[in-house]
C-alpha positions in Angstrom: 46.5 24.0 11.7 47.0 21.3 14.2 43.8 22.4 16.0 41.9 22.0 12.7 43.5 18.6 12.1 42.6 17.4 15.6 39.0 18.5 15.4 38.6 16.9 12.0 40.2 13.7 13.3 37.9 13.7 16.4 34.8 14.3 14.3 35.8 11.5 11.9 36.4 9.1 14.8 33.0 9.9 16.4 31.3 9.5 13.0 32.9 6.1 12.5 31.6 5.0 15.9 28.1 6.2 15.0 28.4 4.5 11.6 29.2 1.2 13.2 26.3 1.5 15.5 24.0 2.3 12.6 25.3 -0.7 10.6 24.7 -3.0 13.6 21.2 -1.6 13.9 20.5 -2.2 10.2 21.9 -5.8 10.5 19.6 -6.4 13.5 16.7 -5.0 11.5 17.5 -7.3 8.6 17.6 -10.3 10.9 14.2 -9.5 12.3 12.9 -8.7 8.8 13.8 -12.1 7.4 10.4 -13.5 8.4 8.4 -10.4 7.3 7.0 -9.8 3.8 7.8 -6.4 2.3 4.8 -4.1 2.7 3.0 -6.5 5.0 3.4 -4.3 8.0 3.7 -0.7 6.6 5.3 0.8 9.7 7.9 -2.0 9.8 8.7 -1.3 6.2 8.9 2.4 6.7 11.3 1.9 9.7 13.5 -0.2 7.5 13.5 2.3 4.6 14.3 5.2 7.0 17.1 3.2 8.6 18.6 2.3 5.2 18.5 5.9 4.1 20.1 7.1 7.4 22.9 4.5 7.0 23.5 5.6 3.4 23.5 9.3 4.4 25.8 8.7 7.4 28.2 6.6 5.3 28.6 9.4 2.8 29.1 11.9 5.5 31.7 9.8 7.2 33.5 9.3 3.9 33.6 13.1 3.5 35.1 13.5 6.9 37.7 10.9 6.2 38.7 12.6 3.0 39.0 15.9 4.9 41.4 14.2 7.4 43.4 12.9 4.5 43.5 16.3 2.8 44.6 18.0 6.0 47.4 15.4 6.5 48.6 15.9 2.9 48.5 19.7 3.2 50.5 19.5 6.5 53.1 17.2 5.0 53.7 19.5 2.0 54.3 22.5 4.3 
């Protein structure tokens, strides 16, 4: 049980770090994109769309891992 809780916590922590890096990358993209028109440079627009989709996916994945950590703690405290 503690092994399962430790691996879930470690996975959650690594996902949070990756999440922060992705959000920083998205913020940097948005700063660069301020001077660009949407669709003006197709590859630049595609990169932004992919980055936004990746951040969204990773955020949901990180939230799932956080809920798993919470569930393991609740289950452990009840036993």
